[in-house]
PDB file with one MODEL, atoms N, CA, C and O in Angstrom:
MODEL        1
ATOM      1  N   MET A   1     -16.812 -17.759  27.292  1.00  0.00           N
ATOM      2  CA  MET A   1     -16.788 -16.515  26.546  1.00  0.00           C
ATOM      3  C   MET A   1     -15.916 -16.682  25.304  1.00  0.00           C
ATOM      4  O   MET A   1     -14.775 -17.132  25.403  1.00  0.00           O
ATOM      5  N   ALA A   2     -16.442 -16.328  24.153  1.00  0.00           N
ATOM      6  CA  ALA A   2     -15.714 -16.479  22.896  1.00  0.00           C
ATOM      7  C   ALA A   2     -14.646 -15.404  22.765  1.00  0.00           C
ATOM      8  O   ALA A   2     -14.832 -14.266  23.194  1.00  0.00           O
ATOM      9  N   ARG A   3     -13.531 -15.783  22.167  1.00  0.00           N
ATOM     10  CA  ARG A   3     -12.453 -14.821  21.900  1.00  0.00           C
ATOM     11  C   ARG A   3     -12.773 -14.007  20.664  1.00  0.00           C
ATOM     12  O   ARG A   3     -13.349 -14.511  19.700  1.00  0.00           O
ATOM     13  N   GLU A   4     -12.391 -12.743  20.705  1.00  0.00           N
ATOM     14  CA  GLU A   4     -12.523 -11.900  19.512  1.00  0.00           C
ATOM     15  C   GLU A   4     -11.542 -12.387  18.454  1.00  0.00           C
ATOM     16  O   GLU A   4     -10.387 -12.701  18.741  1.00  0.00           O
ATOM     17  N   ARG A   5     -12.039 -12.439  17.221  1.00  0.00           N
ATOM     18  CA  ARG A   5     -11.143 -12.735  16.101  1.00  0.00           C
ATOM     19  C   ARG A   5     -10.785 -11.394  15.484  1.00  0.00           C
ATOM     20  O   ARG A   5     -11.639 -10.715  14.913  1.00  0.00           O
ATOM     21  N   LEU A   6      -9.522 -11.017  15.602  1.00  0.00           N
ATOM     22  CA  LEU A   6      -9.058  -9.718  15.147  1.00  0.00           C
ATOM     23  C   LEU A   6      -8.341  -9.852  13.806  1.00  0.00           C
ATOM     24  O   LEU A   6      -7.533 -10.761  13.612  1.00  0.00           O
ATOM     25  N   TYR A   7      -8.640  -8.953  12.898  1.00  0.00           N
ATOM     26  CA  TYR A   7      -7.974  -8.910  11.594  1.00  0.00           C
ATOM     27  C   TYR A   7      -7.368  -7.523  11.430  1.00  0.00           C
ATOM     28  O   TYR A   7      -8.051  -6.515  11.613  1.00  0.00           O
ATOM     29  N   GLU A   8      -6.087  -7.473  11.085  1.00  0.00           N
ATOM     30  CA  GLU A   8      -5.408  -6.199  10.875  1.00  0.00           C
ATOM     31  C   GLU A   8      -5.244  -5.950   9.382  1.00  0.00           C
ATOM     32  O   GLU A   8      -4.698  -6.780   8.655  1.00  0.00           O
ATOM     33  N   MET A   9      -5.723  -4.797   8.939  1.00  0.00           N
ATOM     34  CA  MET A   9      -5.520  -4.387   7.548  1.00  0.00           C
ATOM     35  C   MET A   9      -4.165  -3.688   7.506  1.00  0.00           C
ATOM     36  O   MET A   9      -3.983  -2.635   8.117  1.00  0.00           O
ATOM     37  N   VAL A  10      -3.217  -4.278   6.783  1.00  0.00           N
ATOM     38  CA  VAL A  10      -1.821  -3.852   6.803  1.00  0.00           C
ATOM     39  C   VAL A  10      -1.435  -3.279   5.436  1.00  0.00           C
ATOM     40  O   VAL A  10      -1.828  -3.801   4.394  1.00  0.00           O
ATOM     41  N   ALA A  11      -0.659  -2.197   5.466  1.00  0.00           N
ATOM     42  CA  ALA A  11      -0.144  -1.611   4.217  1.00  0.00           C
ATOM     43  C   ALA A  11       0.817  -2.591   3.559  1.00  0.00           C
ATOM     44  O   ALA A  11       1.648  -3.205   4.228  1.00  0.00           O
ATOM     45  N   GLU A  12       0.698  -2.729   2.254  1.00  0.00           N
ATOM     46  CA  GLU A  12       1.571  -3.639   1.512  1.00  0.00           C
ATOM     47  C   GLU A  12       2.665  -2.894   0.758  1.00  0.00           C
ATOM     48  O   GLU A  12       3.457  -3.500   0.038  1.00  0.00           O
ATOM     49  N   MET A  13       2.702  -1.559   0.933  1.00  0.00           N
ATOM     50  CA  MET A  13       3.714  -0.740   0.259  1.00  0.00           C
ATOM     51  C   MET A  13       3.753   0.628   0.920  1.00  0.00           C
ATOM     52  O   MET A  13       2.872   0.968   1.710  1.00  0.00           O
ATOM     53  N   VAL A  14       4.760   1.399   0.600  1.00  0.00           N
ATOM     54  CA  VAL A  14       4.806   2.797   1.018  1.00  0.00           C
ATOM     55  C   VAL A  14       3.790   3.546   0.166  1.00  0.00           C
ATOM     56  O   VAL A  14       3.798   3.432  -1.060  1.00  0.00           O
ATOM     57  N   ALA A  15       2.907   4.320   0.820  1.00  0.00           N
ATOM     58  CA  ALA A  15       1.854   5.017   0.085  1.00  0.00           C
ATOM     59  C   ALA A  15       1.325   6.179   0.913  1.00  0.00           C
ATOM     60  O   ALA A  15       1.514   6.230   2.128  1.00  0.00           O
ATOM     61  N   ASN A  16       0.665   7.103   0.242  1.00  0.00           N
ATOM     62  CA  ASN A  16      -0.053   8.198   0.896  1.00  0.00           C
ATOM     63  C   ASN A  16      -1.487   7.758   1.118  1.00  0.00           C
ATOM     64  O   ASN A  16      -2.068   7.074   0.275  1.00  0.00           O
ATOM     65  N   VAL A  17      -2.061   8.148   2.246  1.00  0.00           N
ATOM     66  CA  VAL A  17      -3.463   7.846   2.520  1.00  0.00           C
ATOM     67  C   VAL A  17      -4.307   8.964   1.913  1.00  0.00           C
ATOM     68  O   VAL A  17      -4.204  10.119   2.325  1.00  0.00           O
ATOM     69  N   LEU A  18      -5.145   8.615   0.928  1.00  0.00           N
ATOM     70  CA  LEU A  18      -6.039   9.606   0.315  1.00  0.00           C
ATOM     71  C   LEU A  18      -7.325   9.744   1.103  1.00  0.00           C
ATOM     72  O   LEU A  18      -7.783  10.859   1.354  1.00  0.00           O
ATOM     73  N   SER A  19      -7.923   8.605   1.504  1.00  0.00           N
ATOM     74  CA  SER A  19      -9.175   8.668   2.249  1.00  0.00           C
ATOM     75  C   SER A  19      -9.356   7.415   3.090  1.00  0.00           C
ATOM     76  O   SER A  19      -8.847   6.339   2.775  1.00  0.00           O
ATOM     77  N   VAL A  20     -10.105   7.602   4.177  1.00  0.00           N
ATOM     78  CA  VAL A  20     -10.485   6.513   5.072  1.00  0.00           C
ATOM     79  C   VAL A  20     -11.996   6.611   5.216  1.00  0.00           C
ATOM     80  O   VAL A  20     -12.515   7.647   5.633  1.00  0.00           O
ATOM     81  N   SER A  21     -12.707   5.538   4.874  1.00  0.00           N
ATOM     82  CA  SER A  21     -14.167   5.613   4.836  1.00  0.00           C
ATOM     83  C   SER A  21     -14.847   4.969   6.044  1.00  0.00           C
ATOM     84  O   SER A  21     -16.062   4.774   6.035  1.00  0.00           O
ATOM     85  N   VAL A  22     -14.076   4.639   7.085  1.00  0.00           N
ATOM     86  CA  VAL A  22     -14.657   4.001   8.270  1.00  0.00           C
ATOM     87  C   VAL A  22     -14.180   4.699   9.537  1.00  0.00           C
ATOM     88  O   VAL A  22     -13.176   5.410   9.550  1.00  0.00           O
ATOM     89  N   GLU A  23     -14.946   4.464  10.607  1.00  0.00           N
ATOM     90  CA  GLU A  23     -14.608   4.933  11.950  1.00  0.00           C
ATOM     91  C   GLU A  23     -14.808   3.768  12.904  1.00  0.00           C
ATOM     92  O   GLU A  23     -15.512   2.815  12.569  1.00  0.00           O
ATOM     93  N   PRO A  24     -14.196   3.823  14.097  1.00  0.00           N
ATOM     94  CA  PRO A  24     -14.437   2.752  15.067  1.00  0.00           C
ATOM     95  C   PRO A  24     -15.942   2.563  15.317  1.00  0.00           C
ATOM     96  O   PRO A  24     -16.697   3.521  15.483  1.00  0.00           O
ATOM     97  N   GLY A  25     -16.338   1.294  15.334  1.00  0.00           N
ATOM     98  CA  GLY A  25     -17.744   0.951  15.550  1.00  0.00           C
ATOM     99  C   GLY A  25     -18.514   0.690  14.272  1.00  0.00           C
ATOM    100  O   GLY A  25     -19.593   0.098  14.311  1.00  0.00           O
ATOM    101  N   ASP A  26     -17.973   1.127  13.124  1.00  0.00           N
ATOM    102  CA  ASP A  26     -18.644   0.893  11.839  1.00  0.00           C
ATOM    103  C   ASP A  26     -18.613  -0.592  11.488  1.00  0.00           C
ATOM    104  O   ASP A  26     -17.632  -1.285  11.757  1.00  0.00           O
ATOM    105  N   LYS A  27     -19.704  -1.071  10.881  1.00  0.00           N
ATOM    106  CA  LYS A  27     -19.759  -2.431  10.338  1.00  0.00           C
ATOM    107  C   LYS A  27     -19.253  -2.394   8.903  1.00  0.00           C
ATOM    108  O   LYS A  27     -19.574  -1.470   8.156  1.00  0.00           O
ATOM    109  N   VAL A  28     -18.468  -3.387   8.513  1.00  0.00           N
ATOM    110  CA  VAL A  28     -18.029  -3.521   7.124  1.00  0.00           C
ATOM    111  C   VAL A  28     -18.362  -4.919   6.641  1.00  0.00           C
ATOM    112  O   VAL A  28     -18.463  -5.861   7.427  1.00  0.00           O
ATOM    113  N   SER A  29     -18.529  -5.034   5.342  1.00  0.00           N
ATOM    114  CA  SER A  29     -18.777  -6.322   4.694  1.00  0.00           C
ATOM    115  C   SER A  29     -17.611  -6.643   3.781  1.00  0.00           C
ATOM    116  O   SER A  29     -16.925  -5.746   3.289  1.00  0.00           O
ATOM    117  N   ALA A  30     -17.393  -7.923   3.559  1.00  0.00           N
ATOM    118  CA  ALA A  30     -16.354  -8.333   2.627  1.00  0.00           C
ATOM    119  C   ALA A  30     -16.590  -7.639   1.294  1.00  0.00           C
ATOM    120  O   ALA A  30     -17.701  -7.648   0.766  1.00  0.00           O
ATOM    121  N   GLY A  31     -15.542  -7.041   0.759  1.00  0.00           N
ATOM    122  CA  GLY A  31     -15.636  -6.340  -0.519  1.00  0.00           C
ATOM    123  C   GLY A  31     -15.791  -4.835  -0.391  1.00  0.00           C
ATOM    124  O   GLY A  31     -15.647  -4.114  -1.378  1.00  0.00           O
ATOM    125  N   ASP A  32     -16.084  -4.343   0.824  1.00  0.00           N
ATOM    126  CA  ASP A  32     -16.197  -2.893   1.021  1.00  0.00           C
ATOM    127  C   ASP A  32     -14.830  -2.232   0.899  1.00  0.00           C
ATOM    128  O   ASP A  32     -13.832  -2.755   1.395  1.00  0.00           O
ATOM    129  N   VAL A  33     -14.791  -1.075   0.235  1.00  0.00           N
ATOM    130  CA  VAL A  33     -13.562  -0.277   0.181  1.00  0.00           C
ATOM    131  C   VAL A  33     -13.467   0.499   1.492  1.00  0.00           C
ATOM    132  O   VAL A  33     -14.357   1.280   1.830  1.00  0.00           O
ATOM    133  N   VAL A  34     -12.385   0.274   2.220  1.00  0.00           N
ATOM    134  CA  VAL A  34     -12.197   0.859   3.541  1.00  0.00           C
ATOM    135  C   VAL A  34     -11.244   2.056   3.484  1.00  0.00           C
ATOM    136  O   VAL A  34     -11.441   3.051   4.183  1.00  0.00           O
ATOM    137  N   ILE A  35     -10.219   1.949   2.653  1.00  0.00           N
ATOM    138  CA  ILE A  35      -9.171   2.964   2.549  1.00  0.00           C
ATOM    139  C   ILE A  35      -8.816   3.120   1.075  1.00  0.00           C
ATOM    140  O   ILE A  35      -8.892   2.163   0.304  1.00  0.00           O
ATOM    141  N   ILE A  36      -8.432   4.318   0.694  1.00  0.00           N
ATOM    142  CA  ILE A  36      -7.836   4.519  -0.630  1.00  0.00           C
ATOM    143  C   ILE A  36      -6.445   5.095  -0.415  1.00  0.00           C
ATOM    144  O   ILE A  36      -6.273   6.147   0.200  1.00  0.00           O
ATOM    145  N   LEU A  37      -5.456   4.373  -0.943  1.00  0.00           N
ATOM    146  CA  LEU A  37      -4.065   4.801  -0.885  1.00  0.00           C
ATOM    147  C   LEU A  37      -3.652   5.341  -2.248  1.00  0.00           C
ATOM    148  O   LEU A  37      -4.310   5.083  -3.256  1.00  0.00           O
ATOM    149  N   GLU A  38      -2.549   6.099  -2.267  1.00  0.00           N
ATOM    150  CA  GLU A  38      -1.987   6.588  -3.530  1.00  0.00           C
ATOM    151  C   GLU A  38      -0.495   6.314  -3.502  1.00  0.00           C
ATOM    152  O   GLU A  38       0.205   6.650  -2.547  1.00  0.00           O
ATOM    153  N   SER A  39      -0.030   5.693  -4.579  1.00  0.00           N
ATOM    154  CA  SER A  39       1.392   5.435  -4.737  1.00  0.00           C
ATOM    155  C   SER A  39       1.728   5.535  -6.214  1.00  0.00           C
ATOM    156  O   SER A  39       1.055   4.933  -7.050  1.00  0.00           O
ATOM    157  N   MET A  40       2.755   6.286  -6.535  1.00  0.00           N
ATOM    158  CA  MET A  40       3.194   6.468  -7.928  1.00  0.00           C
ATOM    159  C   MET A  40       2.042   6.936  -8.814  1.00  0.00           C
ATOM    160  O   MET A  40       1.882   6.474  -9.943  1.00  0.00           O
ATOM    161  N   LYS A  41       1.246   7.861  -8.283  1.00  0.00           N
ATOM    162  CA  LYS A  41       0.122   8.488  -8.985  1.00  0.00           C
ATOM    163  C   LYS A  41      -1.011   7.515  -9.322  1.00  0.00           C
ATOM    164  O   LYS A  41      -1.852   7.804 -10.174  1.00  0.00           O
ATOM    165  N   MET A  42      -1.027   6.364  -8.649  1.00  0.00           N
ATOM    166  CA  MET A  42      -2.110   5.405  -8.833  1.00  0.00           C
ATOM    167  C   MET A  42      -2.916   5.309  -7.544  1.00  0.00           C
ATOM    168  O   MET A  42      -2.337   5.261  -6.458  1.00  0.00           O
ATOM    169  N   GLU A  43      -4.252   5.278  -7.648  1.00  0.00           N
ATOM    170  CA  GLU A  43      -5.107   5.072  -6.489  1.00  0.00           C
ATOM    171  C   GLU A  43      -5.276   3.571  -6.260  1.00  0.00           C
ATOM    172  O   GLU A  43      -5.557   2.811  -7.187  1.00  0.00           O
ATOM    173  N   ILE A  44      -5.098   3.168  -5.013  1.00  0.00           N
ATOM    174  CA  ILE A  44      -5.155   1.754  -4.658  1.00  0.00           C
ATOM    175  C   ILE A  44      -6.222   1.557  -3.578  1.00  0.00           C
ATOM    176  O   ILE A  44      -6.019   1.974  -2.437  1.00  0.00           O
ATOM    177  N   PRO A  45      -7.354   0.928  -3.916  1.00  0.00           N
ATOM    178  CA  PRO A  45      -8.362   0.663  -2.880  1.00  0.00           C
ATOM    179  C   PRO A  45      -7.914  -0.480  -1.974  1.00  0.00           C
ATOM    180  O   PRO A  45      -7.363  -1.478  -2.437  1.00  0.00           O
ATOM    181  N   VAL A  46      -8.158  -0.316  -0.685  1.00  0.00           N
ATOM    182  CA  VAL A  46      -7.907  -1.379   0.285  1.00  0.00           C
ATOM    183  C   VAL A  46      -9.278  -1.895   0.698  1.00  0.00           C
ATOM    184  O   VAL A  46     -10.105  -1.145   1.216  1.00  0.00           O
ATOM    185  N   ILE A  47      -9.505  -3.170   0.466  1.00  0.00           N
ATOM    186  CA  ILE A  47     -10.834  -3.767   0.570  1.00  0.00           C
ATOM    187  C   ILE A  47     -10.902  -4.721   1.758  1.00  0.00           C
ATOM    188  O   ILE A  47      -9.967  -5.480   2.012  1.00  0.00           O
ATOM    189  N   ALA A  48     -12.024  -4.673   2.487  1.00  0.00           N
ATOM    190  CA  ALA A  48     -12.247  -5.615   3.589  1.00  0.00           C
ATOM    191  C   ALA A  48     -12.353  -7.026   3.016  1.00  0.00           C
ATOM    192  O   ALA A  48     -13.067  -7.265   2.041  1.00  0.00           O
ATOM    193  N   GLU A  49     -11.637  -7.945   3.634  1.00  0.00           N
ATOM    194  CA  GLU A  49     -11.653  -9.328   3.163  1.00  0.00           C
ATOM    195  C   GLU A  49     -12.721 -10.168   3.848  1.00  0.00           C
ATOM    196  O   GLU A  49     -12.998 -11.291   3.424  1.00  0.00           O
ATOM    197  N   ASP A  50     -13.327  -9.625   4.913  1.00  0.00           N
ATOM    198  CA  ASP A  50     -14.325 -10.376   5.667  1.00  0.00           C
ATOM    199  C   ASP A  50     -15.289  -9.386   6.310  1.00  0.00           C
ATOM    200  O   ASP A  50     -15.018  -8.186   6.358  1.00  0.00           O
ATOM    201  N   ASP A  51     -16.411  -9.893   6.804  1.00  0.00           N
ATOM    202  CA  ASP A  51     -17.374  -9.058   7.530  1.00  0.00           C
ATOM    203  C   ASP A  51     -16.863  -8.816   8.939  1.00  0.00           C
ATOM    204  O   ASP A  51     -16.264  -9.701   9.551  1.00  0.00           O
ATOM    205  N   GLY A  52     -17.102  -7.607   9.458  1.00  0.00           N
ATOM    206  CA  GLY A  52     -16.682  -7.327  10.823  1.00  0.00           C
ATOM    207  C   GLY A  52     -17.041  -5.924  11.261  1.00  0.00           C
ATOM    208  O   GLY A  52     -17.764  -5.198  10.579  1.00  0.00           O
ATOM    209  N   THR A  53     -16.514  -5.565  12.421  1.00  0.00           N
ATOM    210  CA  THR A  53     -16.729  -4.251  13.019  1.00  0.00           C
ATOM    211  C   THR A  53     -15.372  -3.597  13.222  1.00  0.00           C
ATOM    212  O   THR A  53     -14.438  -4.227  13.719  1.00  0.00           O
ATOM    213  N   VAL A  54     -15.267  -2.332  12.838  1.00  0.00           N
ATOM    214  CA  VAL A  54     -14.008  -1.605  12.977  1.00  0.00           C
ATOM    215  C   VAL A  54     -13.734  -1.386  14.457  1.00  0.00           C
ATOM    216  O   VAL A  54     -14.550  -0.809  15.177  1.00  0.00           O
ATOM    217  N   ARG A  55     -12.585  -1.852  14.894  1.00  0.00           N
ATOM    218  CA  ARG A  55     -12.165  -1.680  16.289  1.00  0.00           C
ATOM    219  C   ARG A  55     -11.304  -0.429  16.444  1.00  0.00           C
ATOM    220  O   ARG A  55     -11.442   0.311  17.418  1.00  0.00           O
ATOM    221  N   ALA A  56     -10.405  -0.194  15.466  1.00  0.00           N
ATOM    222  CA  ALA A  56      -9.507   0.962  15.551  1.00  0.00           C
ATOM    223  C   ALA A  56      -9.098   1.389  14.152  1.00  0.00           C
ATOM    224  O   ALA A  56      -8.924   0.564  13.256  1.00  0.00           O
ATOM    225  N   VAL A  57      -8.949   2.696  13.985  1.00  0.00           N
ATOM    226  CA  VAL A  57      -8.399   3.276  12.754  1.00  0.00           C
ATOM    227  C   VAL A  57      -7.105   3.967  13.163  1.00  0.00           C
ATOM    228  O   VAL A  57      -7.118   4.889  13.979  1.00  0.00           O
ATOM    229  N   LYS A  58      -5.997   3.522  12.598  1.00  0.00           N
ATOM    230  CA  LYS A  58      -4.687   3.991  13.034  1.00  0.00           C
ATOM    231  C   LYS A  58      -4.042   4.965  12.050  1.00  0.00           C
ATOM    232  O   LYS A  58      -2.876   5.328  12.204  1.00  0.00           O
ATOM    233  N   ILE A  59      -4.802   5.387  11.040  1.00  0.00           N
ATOM    234  CA  ILE A  59      -4.289   6.305  10.023  1.00  0.00           C
ATOM    235  C   ILE A  59      -5.313   7.399   9.767  1.00  0.00           C
ATOM    236  O   ILE A  59      -6.455   7.316  10.218  1.00  0.00           O
ATOM    237  N   ALA A  60      -4.893   8.416   9.043  1.00  0.00           N
ATOM    238  CA  ALA A  60      -5.780   9.513   8.653  1.00  0.00           C
ATOM    239  C   ALA A  60      -5.358   9.989   7.271  1.00  0.00           C
ATOM    240  O   ALA A  60      -4.219   9.770   6.859  1.00  0.00           O
ATOM    241  N   PRO A  61      -6.275  10.645   6.548  1.00  0.00           N
ATOM    242  CA  PRO A  61      -5.892  11.199   5.249  1.00  0.00           C
ATOM    243  C   PRO A  61      -4.643  12.077   5.385  1.00  0.00           C
ATOM    244  O   PRO A  61      -4.473  12.804   6.363  1.00  0.00           O
ATOM    245  N   ALA A  62      -3.784  11.985   4.379  1.00  0.00           N
ATOM    246  CA  ALA A  62      -2.510  12.713   4.270  1.00  0.00           C
ATOM    247  C   ALA A  62      -1.368  12.015   5.006  1.00  0.00           C
ATOM    248  O   ALA A  62      -0.220  12.440   4.881  1.00  0.00           O
ATOM    249  N   ASP A  63      -1.652  10.947   5.778  1.00  0.00           N
ATOM    250  CA  ASP A  63      -0.571  10.176   6.390  1.00  0.00           C
ATOM    251  C   ASP A  63       0.195   9.437   5.303  1.00  0.00           C
ATOM    252  O   ASP A  63      -0.325   9.191   4.215  1.00  0.00           O
ATOM    253  N   VAL A  64       1.432   9.090   5.612  1.00  0.00           N
ATOM    254  CA  VAL A  64       2.224   8.215   4.756  1.00  0.00           C
ATOM    255  C   VAL A  64       2.397   6.908   5.520  1.00  0.00           C
ATOM    256  O   VAL A  64       2.881   6.896   6.652  1.00  0.00           O
ATOM    257  N   VAL A  65       1.991   5.802   4.883  1.00  0.00           N
ATOM    258  CA  VAL A  65       2.147   4.487   5.508  1.00  0.00           C
ATOM    259  C   VAL A  65       3.346   3.775   4.910  1.00  0.00           C
ATOM    260  O   VAL A  65       3.706   3.979   3.751  1.00  0.00           O
ATOM    261  N   GLN A  66       3.943   2.946   5.723  1.00  0.00           N
ATOM    262  CA  GLN A  66       5.082   2.130   5.307  1.00  0.00           C
ATOM    263  C   GLN A  66       4.620   0.681   5.164  1.00  0.00           C
ATOM    264  O   GLN A  66       3.631   0.277   5.776  1.00  0.00           O
ATOM    265  N   ASP A  67       5.327  -0.086   4.367  1.00  0.00           N
ATOM    266  CA  ASP A  67       5.026  -1.502   4.210  1.00  0.00           C
ATOM    267  C   ASP A  67       4.978  -2.159   5.588  1.00  0.00           C
ATOM    268  O   ASP A  67       5.945  -2.080   6.346  1.00  0.00           O
ATOM    269  N   GLY A  68       3.865  -2.804   5.913  1.00  0.00           N
ATOM    270  CA  GLY A  68       3.713  -3.499   7.182  1.00  0.00           C
ATOM    271  C   GLY A  68       2.977  -2.713   8.254  1.00  0.00           C
ATOM    272  O   GLY A  68       2.644  -3.268   9.301  1.00  0.00           O
ATOM    273  N   ASP A  69       2.713  -1.418   8.013  1.00  0.00           N
ATOM    274  CA  ASP A  69       1.972  -0.624   8.996  1.00  0.00           C
ATOM    275  C   ASP A  69       0.533  -1.118   9.124  1.00  0.00           C
ATOM    276  O   ASP A  69      -0.129  -1.371   8.117  1.00  0.00           O
ATOM    277  N   VAL A  70       0.049  -1.254  10.357  1.00  0.00           N
ATOM    278  CA  VAL A  70      -1.353  -1.592  10.590  1.00  0.00           C
ATOM    279  C   VAL A  70      -2.170  -0.315  10.390  1.00  0.00           C
ATOM    280  O   VAL A  70      -1.896   0.712  11.011  1.00  0.00           O
ATOM    281  N   MET A  71      -3.183  -0.392   9.511  1.00  0.00           N
ATOM    282  CA  MET A  71      -3.992   0.775   9.205  1.00  0.00           C
ATOM    283  C   MET A  71      -5.336   0.735   9.916  1.00  0.00           C
ATOM    284  O   MET A  71      -5.774   1.742  10.471  1.00  0.00           O
ATOM    285  N   VAL A  72      -6.003  -0.434   9.905  1.00  0.00           N
ATOM    286  CA  VAL A  72      -7.311  -0.597  10.522  1.00  0.00           C
ATOM    287  C   VAL A  72      -7.355  -1.969  11.185  1.00  0.00           C
ATOM    288  O   VAL A  72      -6.839  -2.949  10.647  1.00  0.00           O
ATOM    289  N   GLU A  73      -7.981  -2.026  12.365  1.00  0.00           N
ATOM    290  CA  GLU A  73      -8.230  -3.300  13.043  1.00  0.00           C
ATOM    291  C   GLU A  73      -9.715  -3.606  12.960  1.00  0.00           C
ATOM    292  O   GLU A  73     -10.553  -2.756  13.261  1.00  0.00           O
ATOM    293  N   LEU A  74     -10.034  -4.828  12.551  1.00  0.00           N
ATOM    294  CA  LEU A  74     -11.421  -5.302  12.489  1.00  0.00           C
ATOM    295  C   LEU A  74     -11.624  -6.457  13.463  1.00  0.00           C
ATOM    296  O   LEU A  74     -10.758  -7.320  13.605  1.00  0.00           O
ATOM    297  N   VAL A  75     -12.774  -6.465  14.132  1.00  0.00           N
ATOM    298  CA  VAL A  75     -13.203  -7.632  14.880  1.00  0.00           C
ATOM    299  C   VAL A  75     -14.145  -8.377  13.933  1.00  0.00           C
ATOM    300  O   VAL A  75     -15.195  -7.860  13.552  1.00  0.00           O
ATOM    301  N   LEU A  76     -13.757  -9.594  13.561  1.00  0.00           N
ATOM    302  CA  LEU A  76     -14.512 -10.359  12.569  1.00  0.00           C
ATOM    303  C   LEU A  76     -15.807 -10.897  13.160  1.00  0.00           C
ATOM    304  O   LEU A  76     -15.866 -11.270  14.331  1.00  0.00           O
ATOM    305  N   ASP A  77     -16.846 -10.930  12.326  1.00  0.00           N
ATOM    306  CA  ASP A  77     -18.123 -11.518  12.729  1.00  0.00           C
ATOM    307  C   ASP A  77     -17.997 -13.027  12.800  1.00  0.00           C
ATOM    308  O   ASP A  77     -17.189 -13.638  12.099  1.00  0.00           O
ATOM    309  N   GLY A  78     -18.817 -13.617  13.666  1.00  0.00           N
ATOM    310  CA  GLY A  78     -18.879 -15.081  13.724  1.00  0.00           C
ATOM    311  C   GLY A  78     -17.847 -15.629  14.541  1.00  0.00           C
ATOM    312  O   GLY A  78     -17.762 -16.848  14.693  1.00  0.00           O
TER     313      GLY A  78
ENDMDL
END
C-alpha cells in the first residue's frame, strides 16, 4: 500500500484570510489560487505548488493567520 504524500500550505506571514476557494475533497492543480490573504492592504494569493486533493482546510475567511500556521493540507497526486 502506497503512503500518502501530504503537503501543507503554510502561512509565510501574519495576515487576514480574505477568501478560501477550496473544501475537503476538492481537486487542485499546480498554479490554482487556493487562498487569498491580506496584509498591509495588499492581497496575496496562495497558490498550489502541485496537483492534489484537499484533505483539510484549517482556516476560514476573516481568520488571522500567523507565520507558520498550516492553512490547507493536500494529498499530492502520484
